[in-house]
C-alpha positions, 0 to 999 in steps of 0.5 A: 464356210457355207456356200450357195449355188444359184442357177438361172436358165435365163439371167443375162450373161453380159453387162450390156443386157443389164444396161437396158434398165429392165431386170425382168427382160434381163432374164429375171435378174431381179431374182438374182439380186434378191438371192445376193441380198439374202446371202450376204446382207444382215441388219447393219452387217454383212455375212463374211462366212458366206460364198455365193456362186451364180450360174447364168445360162441366159443369152447372149454368152452362156454360161457365166459363173460369178463367185462372191464373197463379201470382203472388207475392201468391197463397197456393197449396198442393197440399192446398187446390187444390179450395178455390181452385177452389171460391172462383174459381167462387163469385166468378163475376159475370155478364158480367164477367172477375173477378179473384178472387185475384191471377192468378186470373180467372173468366168465362163463355167458350166453349172455342173462343173461348178458343183463338181469343183465344190464337191472335190474341195470336200464340201457336202452338197445339198440340193433344195427340193420340196420332196427332200428331207426336212433341213431341221432333221439332217446333219450339216457339216461346216463345209456345206453347199446348198443349190438353189434354182430360179423360178424354173428350177434346175436343168433336168439333164444336170438334175439327174446327175446332181441327185447322185451326188447331192442330199435332197433337203426341204425347208418346209411344206411350201414352195418359197422364192429362191431368196427366201430359201437362202434366208431360211437356210442361213437362219438354220445354219446360224442357229447351229453355229455353222 
């Protein structure tokens, strides 16, 4: 199964912050919404072979880890992704990993802890970096995780540690939006049948 980890240093960590209606003021939650769409939505279908981890470090209660995978029982539409995130964050319960909707979980967990757990499950970890190896030239196993940062990138403290456990890969010579990076990686994996 392919997996993505999207990190945001500013994305809101409570449903109440999303109730204000301004996704930009909610820590660029608009970027997270586009990443969700790029991760799961196809024309007239959904990717069920993909798991997305969203790690938010914004106010008022960081960190929050949201894990998502499209299940048959999950009703999801592009126009309602913001409300889905709001509902998931509202249902957070202290000290627990809570399944809010089928395939959608929320818990308090740090970015590095999420990555360490994914690595311990036997996944190959790739970090998107414009100075990395070209994605078209590297070997990618079926159990793979791709780490993508928001418009501010990944936290420097964790980045030093990540570079020791992850392979740096690039999707091309230009800097793309996080959601575009996810779409490009999905396309590459589709072409390879991974």
